[in-house]
Backbone bond lengths (Angstrom), bond angles and torsions (degrees), N, CA, C in turn:
res aa  C-N    CA-C-N  psi(-1)  N-CA   C-N-CA  omega(-1)  CA-C   N-CA-C  phi
1 M - - - 1.486 - - 1.538 111.00 -
2 T 1.344 115.63 -40.68 1.460 119.68 -179.89 1.530 110.36 -65.64
3 S 1.326 117.90 -41.06 1.439 121.85 -179.28 1.515 111.16 -67.11
4 L 1.350 116.48 -35.12 1.479 120.02 176.96 1.539 110.18 -66.05
5 K 1.334 114.80 -39.40 1.476 117.93 179.03 1.496 111.05 -64.21
6 K 1.346 115.88 -43.07 1.489 120.03 176.67 1.506 111.32 -58.99
7 L 1.337 115.74 -39.46 1.472 120.84 179.83 1.516 109.92 -63.35
8 L 1.346 115.93 -43.90 1.465 119.30 -177.59 1.518 112.62 -67.30
9 L 1.335 116.51 -32.63 1.474 119.49 -173.77 1.508 112.41 -95.05
10 G 1.309 118.54 -16.32 1.495 121.06 -176.83 1.522 111.79 -81.87
11 E 1.298 114.85 158.44 1.496 122.02 -179.03 1.526 109.73 -63.24
12 Q 1.372 116.73 -46.29 1.481 118.80 179.65 1.467 110.99 -68.84
13 G 1.371 116.69 -30.98 1.439 119.64 179.29 1.523 111.10 -62.81
14 L 1.326 116.87 -35.59 1.462 120.35 -179.51 1.525 109.63 -63.37
15 V 1.347 117.11 -39.64 1.468 121.74 178.12 1.509 111.02 -63.71
16 V 1.348 115.97 -41.56 1.465 121.04 -179.95 1.532 110.78 -64.75
17 I 1.329 114.99 -45.91 1.473 120.57 177.70 1.537 111.28 -60.10
18 F 1.329 115.69 -42.05 1.479 120.25 178.91 1.533 109.30 -63.09
19 A 1.309 116.97 -43.44 1.469 120.64 -178.62 1.546 110.56 -61.88
20 V 1.323 116.63 -41.47 1.473 121.37 179.59 1.531 109.47 -65.52
21 A 1.359 116.06 -45.93 1.461 120.60 -179.37 1.545 110.17 -64.26
22 F 1.317 117.08 -39.82 1.442 121.63 178.20 1.539 111.08 -60.32
23 A 1.330 114.32 -45.01 1.494 120.01 179.59 1.505 110.81 -62.18
24 I 1.335 117.50 -42.82 1.477 120.71 179.04 1.499 111.70 -61.96
25 V 1.339 116.40 -45.69 1.461 121.19 179.87 1.540 110.91 -64.83
26 A 1.346 116.16 -40.29 1.468 119.32 179.62 1.537 112.19 -62.69
27 L 1.322 115.27 -33.07 1.462 119.72 -177.79 1.535 113.39 -83.92
28 T 1.301 116.31 -22.95 1.474 119.50 -173.55 1.512 115.23 -107.53
29 V 1.331 117.92 -23.57 1.480 120.09 -177.97 1.509 110.57 -101.78
30 P 1.350 116.97 120.27 1.488 119.74 -179.12 1.546 111.44 -61.03
31 N 1.353 114.66 142.15 1.472 123.01 174.42 1.504 114.55 66.76
32 F 1.348 118.57 9.35 1.466 120.35 -177.43 1.534 110.52 -67.22
33 L 1.349 116.13 -41.68 1.483 118.77 -173.12 1.503 114.74 -88.12
34 T 1.321 118.30 9.18 1.467 119.73 179.60 1.523 109.41 -69.84
35 E 1.339 116.01 151.57 1.455 120.68 -178.93 1.526 111.19 -58.27
36 R 1.332 115.49 -41.96 1.473 120.60 -179.10 1.540 111.05 -61.59
37 N 1.322 116.58 -42.43 1.453 119.26 -179.05 1.540 111.96 -70.36
38 M 1.343 115.67 -39.23 1.462 120.03 179.78 1.534 111.83 -63.22
39 L 1.337 115.83 -42.40 1.463 119.53 175.85 1.494 111.91 -66.43
40 G 1.332 115.96 -39.26 1.484 121.14 178.43 1.526 109.57 -65.32
41 L 1.351 117.66 -38.77 1.447 120.50 178.62 1.531 111.03 -63.25
42 L 1.339 115.13 -46.03 1.481 118.67 -179.69 1.533 111.44 -64.82
43 Q 1.334 115.66 -39.23 1.493 117.86 178.21 1.516 111.63 -66.24
44 S 1.324 117.28 -31.10 1.461 121.23 -177.61 1.547 111.90 -70.30
45 V 1.343 115.16 -24.20 1.482 119.11 -178.39 1.541 112.53 -102.24
46 V 1.342 117.41 6.45 1.472 120.19 -178.35 1.538 111.42 -57.84
47 T 1.349 117.11 -49.36 1.446 119.53 -178.44 1.514 112.27 -61.37
48 I 1.364 116.08 -48.36 1.473 119.86 177.85 1.505 111.89 -60.96
49 G 1.316 115.83 -43.32 1.465 121.48 -177.67 1.528 113.00 -63.56
50 I 1.320 116.56 -45.06 1.467 120.06 -179.91 1.538 111.35 -64.59
51 V 1.328 115.88 -47.83 1.467 120.14 -178.37 1.543 110.88 -67.46
52 A 1.317 117.28 -32.90 1.488 119.91 179.93 1.519 112.03 -63.31
53 C 1.346 117.54 -26.22 1.474 120.95 -178.34 1.512 110.39 -57.73
54 T 1.341 117.23 -40.27 1.459 120.76 -177.71 1.518 113.08 -97.99
55 M 1.341 117.68 -23.97 1.455 120.46 172.18 1.538 108.49 -61.60
56 M 1.316 115.45 -32.41 1.484 119.65 177.75 1.531 109.90 -57.48
57 F 1.333 118.35 -40.52 1.453 122.04 -179.92 1.547 109.41 -70.45
58 C 1.345 117.78 -40.86 1.437 120.64 177.66 1.517 111.83 -57.40
59 L 1.333 115.70 -51.56 1.450 121.81 -178.38 1.542 110.81 -64.45
60 A 1.343 115.68 -40.24 1.454 119.61 -176.91 1.527 111.35 -67.15
61 S 1.344 116.73 -21.92 1.478 120.55 178.66 1.538 112.20 -99.98
62 R 1.355 114.98 17.13 1.465 123.43 176.85 1.527 112.79 71.70
63 D 1.304 118.58 29.08 1.464 122.33 176.98 1.516 111.26 -120.73
64 F 1.315 115.72 170.74 1.483 123.76 173.66 1.510 108.25 -127.81
65 D 1.330 116.02 157.75 1.481 119.03 167.90 1.533 107.35 -137.52
66 L 1.333 113.81 101.52 1.455 118.86 179.27 1.518 112.74 -89.39
67 S 1.335 117.50 2.66 1.450 120.77 -176.80 1.535 112.97 -94.49
68 V 1.350 116.81 1.96 1.462 119.02 -172.73 1.539 113.51 -62.03
69 G 1.346 117.77 -39.90 1.453 120.47 179.25 1.536 111.47 -62.50
70 S 1.323 116.58 -44.81 1.465 120.59 178.65 1.509 111.67 -65.32
71 T 1.345 116.15 -38.95 1.484 120.54 178.81 1.534 111.70 -64.38
72 V 1.333 114.98 -40.76 1.456 119.66 178.49 1.540 110.05 -62.51
73 A 1.317 117.10 -46.07 1.464 121.15 -179.99 1.526 111.22 -64.55
74 F 1.333 116.12 -45.91 1.478 120.88 -178.90 1.531 111.28 -64.31
75 S 1.309 118.23 -42.39 1.463 122.04 -179.16 1.529 109.63 -65.60
76 G 1.330 117.52 -40.28 1.447 120.02 176.85 1.528 111.88 -62.48
77 M 1.348 114.91 -42.87 1.470 120.13 175.61 1.522 111.90 -59.17
78 V 1.320 116.18 -46.41 1.470 121.48 -178.67 1.527 110.77 -61.51
79 A 1.346 115.31 -43.74 1.483 120.42 -179.35 1.526 110.18 -58.48
80 V 1.327 116.36 -46.94 1.467 121.08 -177.83 1.533 110.35 -67.02
81 M 1.316 116.53 -47.30 1.488 119.86 -176.25 1.524 111.13 -66.68
82 A 1.357 116.56 -40.38 1.487 118.87 -179.44 1.503 110.42 -69.22
83 S 1.348 118.01 -40.67 1.483 119.19 -179.61 1.526 110.33 -69.30
84 N 1.345 118.24 -35.09 1.461 121.23 175.09 1.543 111.56 -63.33
85 A 1.328 115.69 -43.42 1.463 119.70 -175.31 1.516 111.80 -73.65
86 S 1.358 117.40 -35.31 1.472 119.92 -176.49 1.512 114.25 -95.92
87 G 1.345 115.46 -17.87 1.466 118.96 -174.27 1.501 114.18 76.39
88 S 1.315 116.97 9.99 1.459 121.93 -177.19 1.541 109.72 -127.22
89 I 1.333 115.05 122.29 1.454 120.71 178.37 1.541 109.02 -66.68
90 L 1.335 118.10 -37.41 1.450 121.50 -179.80 1.526 111.85 -60.10
91 I 1.344 116.55 -41.45 1.462 120.32 177.39 1.528 109.76 -64.67
92 G 1.334 116.75 -39.45 1.452 119.57 176.14 1.503 113.24 -61.34
93 L 1.346 116.98 -42.30 1.480 121.57 178.33 1.518 110.05 -63.89
94 A 1.363 116.19 -44.55 1.470 120.12 -179.40 1.519 111.16 -61.87
95 A 1.346 115.58 -42.11 1.471 120.31 179.72 1.507 111.54 -62.68
96 A 1.322 115.33 -42.22 1.500 120.48 178.67 1.533 110.61 -61.95
97 L 1.339 116.04 -46.25 1.477 118.94 -179.50 1.519 111.19 -64.71
98 L 1.309 118.37 -37.96 1.463 121.67 177.68 1.535 110.39 -62.71
99 C 1.323 116.15 -46.85 1.463 120.41 -178.55 1.549 111.52 -65.79
100 G 1.313 116.21 -45.26 1.464 119.16 178.71 1.510 111.00 -62.95
101 G 1.310 117.89 -46.02 1.450 122.97 178.55 1.527 111.59 -60.68
102 F 1.339 116.11 -38.39 1.477 120.36 -179.76 1.522 110.35 -66.63
103 V 1.338 117.71 -43.31 1.458 120.76 179.42 1.538 108.82 -60.63
104 G 1.333 116.96 -46.02 1.475 120.42 179.36 1.509 111.18 -62.78
105 L 1.343 116.40 -40.02 1.489 120.94 -179.90 1.540 109.10 -63.37
106 V 1.291 117.90 -44.51 1.475 121.12 179.92 1.529 109.09 -61.44
107 N 1.329 117.13 -46.05 1.468 119.37 176.91 1.527 111.52 -54.92
108 G 1.347 115.24 -47.47 1.464 120.01 -176.87 1.507 113.24 -63.96
109 V 1.329 115.58 -43.73 1.486 120.87 -178.60 1.541 110.20 -64.62
110 V 1.345 116.67 -45.32 1.460 119.60 -178.43 1.518 110.79 -64.00
111 I 1.351 116.67 -40.78 1.472 120.14 -179.06 1.523 110.51 -72.28
112 A 1.322 118.50 -42.86 1.452 120.89 -172.83 1.537 112.07 -78.87
113 H 1.327 117.16 -41.54 1.467 119.93 -171.48 1.536 113.97 -99.83
114 F 1.349 115.53 -29.08 1.470 117.83 -179.87 1.534 111.18 -99.68
115 R 1.361 114.27 -1.56 1.498 120.85 173.92 1.524 112.56 58.16
116 I 1.313 116.62 33.77 1.461 120.64 175.36 1.534 109.09 -90.70
117 N 1.298 116.58 134.52 1.457 121.41 -178.04 1.536 111.31 -52.13
118 A 1.347 115.44 138.49 1.483 120.56 -176.49 1.529 111.68 -61.58
119 L 1.325 115.04 -35.41 1.475 119.58 -179.51 1.530 110.47 -61.85
120 I 1.341 115.41 -46.17 1.469 120.57 -178.17 1.514 110.53 -70.72
121 T 1.350 116.30 -43.82 1.466 119.85 -178.58 1.499 112.15 -60.24
122 T 1.322 117.61 -48.75 1.471 120.54 -175.36 1.531 110.33 -76.35
123 L 1.324 117.55 -25.71 1.480 119.68 173.32 1.538 109.21 -64.60
124 A 1.327 115.76 -40.36 1.461 120.81 178.10 1.520 111.22 -67.04
125 T 1.317 117.60 -47.38 1.483 119.85 -179.31 1.515 110.73 -68.74
126 M 1.327 119.03 -28.68 1.459 122.41 174.34 1.548 109.46 -56.54
127 Q 1.330 116.22 -46.45 1.458 120.81 -179.50 1.528 110.85 -72.07
128 I 1.304 118.04 -43.45 1.473 122.93 -177.67 1.535 111.16 -61.92
129 V 1.357 115.36 -50.07 1.457 119.52 -176.05 1.515 110.51 -67.80
130 R 1.340 117.41 -39.83 1.488 118.47 177.07 1.530 109.83 -63.39
131 G 1.328 116.12 -37.27 1.461 119.43 176.57 1.493 112.35 -62.18
132 F 1.361 118.47 -41.94 1.455 122.47 178.02 1.542 109.97 -61.90
133 A 1.342 117.58 -39.67 1.446 121.16 179.68 1.535 110.85 -63.34
134 L 1.317 115.51 -41.39 1.475 120.38 178.94 1.536 111.33 -68.75
135 I 1.336 115.81 -40.80 1.486 119.36 -178.30 1.545 109.11 -66.77
136 A 1.377 115.65 -44.88 1.464 119.17 -177.09 1.516 112.37 -62.07
137 S 1.308 117.17 -30.92 1.472 121.36 -175.51 1.498 112.78 -103.45
138 D 1.360 116.53 -1.50 1.465 122.75 -173.33 1.518 111.09 58.09
139 G 1.333 114.20 32.16 1.479 120.09 176.02 1.504 114.38 77.53
140 R 1.336 118.41 7.61 1.461 120.18 -176.29 1.525 111.36 -119.23
141 A 1.322 116.17 157.61 1.467 120.05 176.74 1.526 108.87 -66.45
142 V 1.326 115.99 146.40 1.490 121.37 178.12 1.534 107.48 -110.24
143 G 1.335 114.41 118.92 1.465 119.51 -178.95 1.504 112.27 -72.20
144 I 1.355 115.38 156.21 1.481 122.18 179.64 1.510 108.74 -93.02
145 N 1.325 117.70 125.91 1.473 121.70 -179.30 1.524 113.09 -80.21
146 D 1.331 116.86 -38.10 1.459 121.70 -175.22 1.539 109.23 -95.48
147 P 1.346 117.82 112.95 1.462 120.37 -179.96 1.548 113.13 -58.32
148 S 1.341 118.21 -20.53 1.458 120.71 -179.80 1.536 110.70 -64.64
149 F 1.322 116.30 -25.08 1.469 121.41 179.17 1.528 110.10 -59.42
150 Y 1.346 116.04 -35.75 1.482 120.78 179.66 1.497 112.46 -60.95
151 Q 1.354 116.01 -30.55 1.473 120.47 -174.84 1.510 113.03 -65.51
152 L 1.306 116.86 -18.98 1.493 119.83 176.92 1.518 109.43 -60.26
153 A 1.298 118.20 -34.80 1.463 121.76 178.44 1.555 113.73 -100.90
154 L 1.317 115.19 -28.36 1.488 118.20 -174.76 1.544 113.39 -87.69
155 S 1.324 117.06 -23.39 1.489 118.71 -177.24 1.535 109.93 -65.50
156 K 1.342 112.78 156.75 1.482 118.61 -178.57 1.524 110.19 -134.22
157 F 1.313 114.97 152.35 1.464 122.66 172.97 1.510 108.08 -131.08
158 L 1.341 115.93 122.12 1.475 122.45 -176.06 1.548 110.87 57.76
159 G 1.325 114.75 31.93 1.449 120.09 177.18 1.511 115.14 81.61
160 I 1.317 118.00 2.31 1.466 123.70 -179.96 1.528 109.74 -110.76
161 P 1.330 119.10 128.64 1.460 121.62 -179.74 1.538 113.11 -54.25
162 T 1.328 114.69 142.34 1.478 120.10 -177.39 1.527 113.74 -55.69
163 P 1.372 119.54 -42.26 1.463 117.44 -179.91 1.537 114.43 -57.49
164 I 1.315 117.75 -30.39 1.492 120.40 178.14 1.513 109.06 -69.65
165 W 1.351 117.97 -38.98 1.458 121.04 175.40 1.524 110.24 -62.85
166 V 1.335 116.92 -41.10 1.455 120.29 -179.91 1.528 109.58 -63.06
167 M 1.334 117.46 -43.89 1.476 120.90 177.98 1.533 110.49 -60.78
168 G 1.331 116.73 -44.88 1.467 119.77 178.02 1.521 112.47 -61.83
169 F 1.337 116.22 -39.34 1.458 120.22 177.36 1.533 111.50 -61.95
170 F 1.335 115.77 -42.94 1.448 119.89 178.89 1.533 112.01 -64.84
171 F 1.327 116.33 -38.88 1.463 120.56 176.05 1.542 110.33 -57.44
172 L 1.327 115.60 -46.76 1.466 120.14 -178.48 1.517 111.81 -65.42
173 V 1.348 116.21 -47.45 1.456 120.93 -177.12 1.520 112.04 -62.53
174 F 1.311 116.66 -50.50 1.473 119.77 -175.74 1.519 111.91 -75.51
175 G 1.352 116.26 -26.60 1.450 117.15 170.84 1.501 112.86 -65.60
176 F 1.347 115.89 -38.88 1.455 120.84 175.86 1.537 109.89 -65.82
177 V 1.351 117.53 -44.03 1.459 120.94 -178.91 1.543 110.56 -60.55
178 L 1.328 115.40 -41.14 1.484 119.59 -178.79 1.532 111.93 -65.42
179 N 1.325 115.34 -44.62 1.468 120.02 -170.21 1.540 114.92 -92.30
180 R 1.342 116.33 -26.13 1.474 118.43 -168.07 1.526 114.47 -120.55
181 T 1.326 118.53 2.57 1.459 118.93 -176.56 1.538 110.33 -121.87
182 V 1.321 114.69 160.48 1.469 121.35 175.93 1.523 109.63 -62.65
183 F 1.346 116.83 -37.66 1.467 120.36 179.27 1.533 110.81 -56.94
184 G 1.337 116.85 -46.75 1.456 122.26 -179.06 1.559 110.78 -63.89
185 K 1.313 115.42 -45.78 1.470 118.61 -178.70 1.547 110.51 -66.59
186 N 1.325 117.44 -36.94 1.476 119.35 177.65 1.526 111.46 -66.98
187 T 1.348 115.77 -35.89 1.479 119.70 178.09 1.538 110.44 -60.17
188 L 1.318 115.74 -47.93 1.466 120.86 179.54 1.519 111.63 -65.34
189 A 1.352 114.94 -35.80 1.464 119.08 179.88 1.530 110.53 -67.58
190 I 1.323 117.45 -41.23 1.456 121.48 178.44 1.542 109.89 -61.89
191 G 1.313 115.11 -43.54 1.470 119.20 179.15 1.512 112.97 -64.59
192 G 1.347 114.97 -35.85 1.464 119.76 179.15 1.510 112.40 -69.37
193 N 1.354 116.39 -46.03 1.460 120.67 -179.22 1.537 108.96 -161.56
194 P 1.315 118.50 95.83 1.491 121.02 -176.41 1.523 112.80 -58.97
195 E 1.325 117.14 -40.86 1.471 120.20 -176.07 1.524 110.79 -68.36
196 A 1.347 116.24 -42.61 1.465 119.40 178.44 1.530 110.17 -63.51
197 S 1.354 117.00 -38.07 1.446 120.52 179.26 1.534 111.68 -64.47
198 R 1.344 114.88 -40.07 1.460 120.52 177.71 1.528 110.03 -62.82
199 L 1.324 117.24 -43.56 1.452 121.31 179.00 1.540 112.85 -66.72
200 A 1.329 115.05 -25.90 1.460 121.75 178.69 1.532 112.15 -82.13
201 G 1.317 116.53 -3.36 1.484 119.62 175.84 1.522 114.42 103.64
202 V 1.321 118.79 4.50 1.449 121.11 177.97 1.531 109.86 -79.97
203 N 1.317 117.60 128.76 1.473 121.02 176.72 1.548 107.71 -80.02
204 V 1.320 115.95 91.72 1.465 121.44 -172.88 1.544 110.53 -62.40
205 S 1.315 116.72 -43.12 1.479 119.78 -178.55 1.508 111.98 -60.71
206 N 1.310 116.83 -47.22 1.466 120.86 179.04 1.535 112.06 -62.71
207 M 1.334 115.10 -39.70 1.447 119.60 178.17 1.520 111.24 -61.00
208 R 1.312 117.85 -43.25 1.454 121.73 -179.74 1.531 109.61 -63.50
209 I 1.324 117.35 -42.59 1.469 120.68 -179.91 1.545 109.61 -61.84
210 W 1.317 116.97 -44.44 1.470 121.12 -179.93 1.523 110.94 -62.89
211 I 1.324 116.60 -42.56 1.476 119.88 -178.40 1.543 110.28 -62.54
212 F 1.347 116.81 -45.86 1.464 117.50 179.25 1.510 113.98 -71.29
213 A 1.333 117.31 -32.32 1.476 119.55 174.58 1.512 110.70 -64.24
214 L 1.348 117.54 -41.44 1.459 120.98 176.18 1.537 110.03 -62.66
215 Q 1.321 116.15 -41.21 1.453 120.35 178.22 1.522 111.06 -57.72
216 G 1.308 117.44 -42.22 1.453 122.26 179.11 1.512 112.28 -65.75
217 L 1.346 117.24 -42.48 1.470 120.49 178.76 1.511 111.51 -63.68
218 V 1.306 116.74 -43.38 1.477 120.85 -179.87 1.520 110.25 -66.46
219 C 1.318 117.96 -37.54 1.486 120.64 175.64 1.507 110.00 -60.24
220 A 1.358 116.41 -38.20 1.463 118.96 179.91 1.504 112.18 -63.79
221 V 1.342 117.33 -41.53 1.456 121.15 176.69 1.531 110.21 -61.62
222 A 1.317 115.97 -44.32 1.479 119.40 178.46 1.521 111.11 -63.59
223 G 1.343 116.97 -38.44 1.456 120.90 177.97 1.503 114.41 -63.84
224 V 1.309 116.57 -40.90 1.484 120.65 177.47 1.514 110.83 -63.00
225 L 1.335 116.77 -46.49 1.457 121.36 -179.17 1.541 110.31 -64.46
226 L 1.342 116.60 -38.27 1.464 119.48 -179.91 1.519 110.03 -68.08
227 A 1.322 117.24 -43.58 1.474 120.60 178.92 1.524 110.82 -59.73
228 S 1.355 115.93 -40.86 1.476 120.25 177.78 1.527 110.78 -63.37
229 R 1.356 116.27 -40.96 1.471 120.05 -176.76 1.515 112.10 -69.49
230 I 1.360 116.98 -39.52 1.470 118.69 -179.13 1.526 112.21 -91.43
231 T 1.334 114.40 5.53 1.490 123.48 174.47 1.503 115.25 60.03
232 S 1.318 118.65 27.29 1.459 122.95 174.95 1.522 110.68 -170.66
233 G 1.320 115.48 163.51 1.464 120.45 171.11 1.521 108.60 -88.80
234 Q 1.317 117.64 116.68 1.449 123.57 -175.09 1.512 110.48 -111.36
235 P 1.348 118.87 115.40 1.466 119.77 -178.69 1.534 113.86 -65.35
236 N 1.332 115.54 -21.43 1.473 119.73 -179.81 1.526 112.88 -102.03
237 A 1.347 116.10 13.45 1.469 119.57 179.33 1.522 110.04 -68.07
238 A 1.339 113.86 158.73 1.492 121.92 172.70 1.533 114.23 59.35
239 T 1.351 116.81 25.86 1.462 120.61 176.25 1.544 108.27 -65.47
240 G 1.332 116.98 128.50 1.452 121.43 179.18 1.523 113.07 82.53
241 L 1.306 117.30 2.91 1.478 120.20 -178.88 1.514 112.18 -58.94
242 E 1.341 116.70 -36.51 1.461 119.41 -176.89 1.525 112.33 -59.99
243 L 1.329 117.43 -37.12 1.473 119.65 -178.57 1.545 110.33 -71.96
244 S 1.322 116.71 -38.50 1.453 120.44 177.59 1.530 111.53 -63.71
245 V 1.349 115.38 -42.13 1.455 119.79 -179.85 1.533 110.92 -67.09
246 I 1.330 117.24 -44.29 1.472 119.24 179.89 1.520 109.39 -65.42
247 S 1.341 118.34 -39.81 1.465 120.98 176.50 1.491 111.52 -58.80
248 A 1.365 117.37 -45.82 1.462 121.02 -179.86 1.524 111.56 -61.33
249 C 1.351 116.86 -42.73 1.459 120.80 -178.73 1.533 111.09 -65.83
250 V 1.334 115.47 -45.28 1.481 118.56 -176.97 1.507 110.86 -70.27
251 L 1.341 117.03 -38.55 1.470 119.56 173.21 1.533 111.25 -57.56
252 G 1.330 114.71 -35.41 1.469 119.59 -178.70 1.504 114.68 -83.24
253 G 1.341 116.85 9.50 1.458 118.98 171.42 1.526 115.73 99.94
254 V 1.358 117.51 1.37 1.475 119.66 177.49 1.535 105.44 -74.80
255 S 1.336 114.98 127.30 1.461 119.89 -176.38 1.504 113.64 -80.57
256 L 1.326 117.75 132.87 1.447 121.76 175.85 1.529 111.38 -67.10
257 A 1.342 114.98 -20.90 1.470 120.54 178.70 1.520 111.19 -86.08
258 G 1.333 118.28 -3.92 1.458 123.24 179.09 1.513 114.13 84.68
259 G 1.332 114.26 163.97 1.454 119.07 174.22 1.522 116.07 88.71
260 R 1.321 117.97 -5.83 1.483 119.13 -179.59 1.515 109.72 -139.72
261 A 1.365 116.13 127.73 1.464 122.12 178.81 1.516 109.13 -161.87
262 A 1.329 116.50 151.66 1.463 122.12 176.08 1.513 108.02 -151.60
263 M 1.323 118.21 131.04 1.433 122.50 -177.19 1.528 111.58 -65.22
264 T 1.329 118.23 -38.11 1.458 119.08 178.96 1.530 111.54 -59.60
265 G 1.364 115.37 -40.78 1.462 118.95 176.81 1.510 112.05 -63.55
266 V 1.335 117.27 -41.85 1.453 120.37 179.91 1.524 111.28 -62.28
267 I 1.316 116.73 -40.93 1.474 120.48 177.50 1.532 110.15 -59.65
268 V 1.334 117.28 -44.56 1.448 122.23 -179.97 1.551 107.89 -63.55
269 G 1.338 117.56 -43.98 1.452 120.01 179.25 1.517 113.21 -61.24
270 V 1.335 116.37 -40.74 1.478 121.07 176.28 1.520 110.34 -62.03
271 L 1.312 117.34 -43.17 1.478 120.77 -179.41 1.522 111.63 -67.57
272 I 1.328 117.23 -35.95 1.465 119.60 176.72 1.490 110.76 -61.44
273 M 1.339 117.20 -46.01 1.460 121.21 178.11 1.541 111.25 -58.64
274 G 1.341 114.64 -43.33 1.475 119.85 -178.53 1.520 111.94 -68.12
275 I 1.324 117.30 -41.80 1.450 120.21 -178.48 1.514 112.01 -67.02
276 A 1.358 116.53 -39.71 1.477 120.59 179.32 1.532 108.67 -57.27
277 E 1.342 117.75 -47.57 1.454 121.02 -178.60 1.519 111.09 -68.85
278 N 1.342 115.76 -40.50 1.477 120.02 -179.54 1.508 112.09 -62.94
279 V 1.312 118.09 -43.01 1.464 122.10 179.62 1.524 110.25 -64.62
280 M 1.331 117.58 -41.31 1.447 119.26 178.67 1.526 111.49 -64.39
281 N 1.328 117.29 -35.83 1.453 119.40 176.56 1.523 111.98 -68.07
282 L 1.323 117.04 -41.76 1.451 122.35 179.04 1.527 111.84 -63.32
283 L 1.323 115.70 -34.34 1.471 121.13 179.62 1.523 113.07 -88.85
284 N 1.376 115.61 6.52 1.464 121.94 179.34 1.518 113.60 56.86
285 I 1.318 115.77 38.18 1.463 120.28 175.71 1.517 108.50 -79.41
286 Q 1.308 118.42 134.28 1.443 122.18 -176.74 1.531 112.38 -59.74
287 A 1.349 115.29 147.96 1.457 120.39 -176.86 1.525 112.49 -60.83
288 F 1.357 117.02 -27.03 1.459 120.21 179.72 1.523 111.79 -59.74
289 Y 1.350 115.84 -39.45 1.438 119.73 -178.96 1.526 112.25 -72.01
290 Q 1.348 116.08 -22.44 1.466 119.10 -179.53 1.517 111.52 -66.57
291 Y 1.351 116.90 -30.80 1.470 120.12 174.65 1.524 110.64 -62.05
292 V 1.326 115.87 -41.92 1.477 121.27 177.69 1.505 110.55 -59.54
293 V 1.337 115.72 -46.86 1.467 120.20 -177.99 1.535 111.05 -63.73
294 R 1.332 117.44 -42.66 1.468 121.11 178.37 1.521 110.72 -60.30
295 G 1.344 115.85 -41.51 1.478 119.86 178.38 1.516 109.80 -63.66
296 L 1.317 118.27 -42.29 1.478 122.02 -178.31 1.536 109.45 -66.34
297 I 1.332 117.14 -37.16 1.459 120.25 177.74 1.535 111.16 -64.64
298 L 1.365 115.14 -40.51 1.456 118.85 177.78 1.543 111.31 -63.02
299 L 1.341 115.91 -42.53 1.473 119.41 177.47 1.530 110.70 -62.76
300 L 1.338 116.01 -43.85 1.460 120.14 178.24 1.525 111.56 -60.05
301 A 1.335 115.37 -40.70 1.487 120.25 179.66 1.528 110.90 -60.88
302 V 1.336 116.78 -46.12 1.442 121.26 -179.44 1.525 110.64 -65.92
303 L 1.330 117.15 -40.80 1.453 121.92 177.59 1.532 110.86 -59.53
304 L 1.328 117.04 -47.43 1.463 121.77 177.43 1.503 111.68 -60.47
305 D 1.349 115.94 -38.69 1.463 120.16 -179.79 1.541 109.66 -64.46
306 N 1.351 115.95 -42.58 1.476 118.88 178.15 1.526 111.41 -63.02
307 L 1.324 117.02 -41.44 1.465 121.10 179.96 1.531 110.46 -65.40
308 R 1.347 116.68 -41.58 1.462 120.20 178.22 1.534 110.94 -63.15
309 S 1.338 116.94 -43.55 1.439 121.20 179.92 1.500 112.32 -63.19
310 A 1.344 115.15 -41.13 1.453 119.35 178.11 1.544 112.11 -65.11
311 A 1.354 115.27 -39.69 1.439 120.43 -179.82 1.558 110.19 -67.61
312 A 1.355 114.91 -38.89 1.468 118.24 178.04 1.512 110.48 -67.63
313 G 1.317 117.94 -36.11 1.469 121.16 177.46 1.474 112.64 -63.89
314 R 1.329 116.53 -39.34 1.469 120.16 179.01 1.537 110.91 -67.59
315 R 1.366 114.18 -39.49 1.485 117.26 -179.86 1.534 109.65 -67.00
316 G 1.410 115.34 -37.14 1.449 119.67 -179.95 1.515 110.00 -67.39
């Protein structure tokens, strides 16, 4: 019983459990293992996966970012509108990155320098940024003038859609940053004990600003790819994304109390979220029930986080 509990709560245990669950689903759900469905599954989690790479750093440093869904939608809108107005996709991409980075920077500055709780700050910017997206588009979807914009999502390399390669690249880069750089180690240190980190010479305020600015930039990339995939800038896109991303991170072992994170776990958490939705679609389960399942997954994620924290406290 004790060994089973260790398996459930450990990082490698999560991978084993995922592998077993994947095998069961593959054997019981028709058409799950087809190439078309596997690529569709991976494409469906691109937005969650990309944003989770930096949400991992926010959570690991004891912060939240509830504005990610609004930032994704707003950045996608900006990319489409700027590229339509200028006739240049590159200008649209640059405008989206600037806007996403600016939203993240504002979040970071308000949290770090004005000492306003991250939950309240990002809840406010979630509403403000979504409002700007609706105002800019007059509440309507904005069509893409240049068909080349679609190729950002439709193009393939070695038979795999480009957005999946982008997500894989982000997994590698941010996994390296977390495990092999001073930035990653300082993030975990701040989450573990902010005051001790400050006394050790870590500039906690600057670190928080950088983390949120990175979050904004990554949301912009996700927003551009999403706008390309849905072939328009949608002011109501990515609604509820923040909860899916946080669920994926916490399922993957990122602690809500800060100080603990692993990219392999986040990848597994992202795939769990994607597979749950994919299986429900394959089984023709109504979308209404999918909200219930997402809520249950979020509760499960928090429960697992509490159990992991309690187990870590006992070991400490």
